[in-house]
C-alpha positions, 0 to 999 in steps of 0.5 A: 960959913965953915960947914955950909953943906952940913948946915943946909942938911940940918936946915932941911931936917929942921924944915921937916920938923916944923922949925923953919920959917921962910919968906920975908914977912913971916921971918920978920915976924918971928925975929921981932917976936923973939922966936928965932934963934938963927937967920939965913939969907941967900947971897942973891938977896936985894940990898934993901932986904939985906940991910933990913935983916942986918938991922932987925937981927942986930937989934934982937941979937940974932946971928944972920948968916949968908949962904950960896945962891939958891941954896936955901930953897933947895935945902928946905924944898921951897924954891926961890926962898931968900930968907929963912929963920930957925926957931929956938931949940936943939936943932938951932943949937946944933946948927949954931955949933957948926957956924 
């Protein structure tokens, strides 16, 4: 990822704005429902989870980005989060421009 620190800062802002979903089942639900614009995965995620999200994001045409270990949880203020999705909207467009 080109500008990971800035992207993570924007994810923190999006979390406070209620535009971020975290956790496996909730993220999967939002992706399948078409509410997600971008998905982010911790580099320490299991191989099964990695393959699952590559498949469902690919099927929905959603960009899936990998970030440094433990960075997602720190960025959104919820430790040990391995998957987050960003809802469609202006913040998602800004983050996408940084990718």
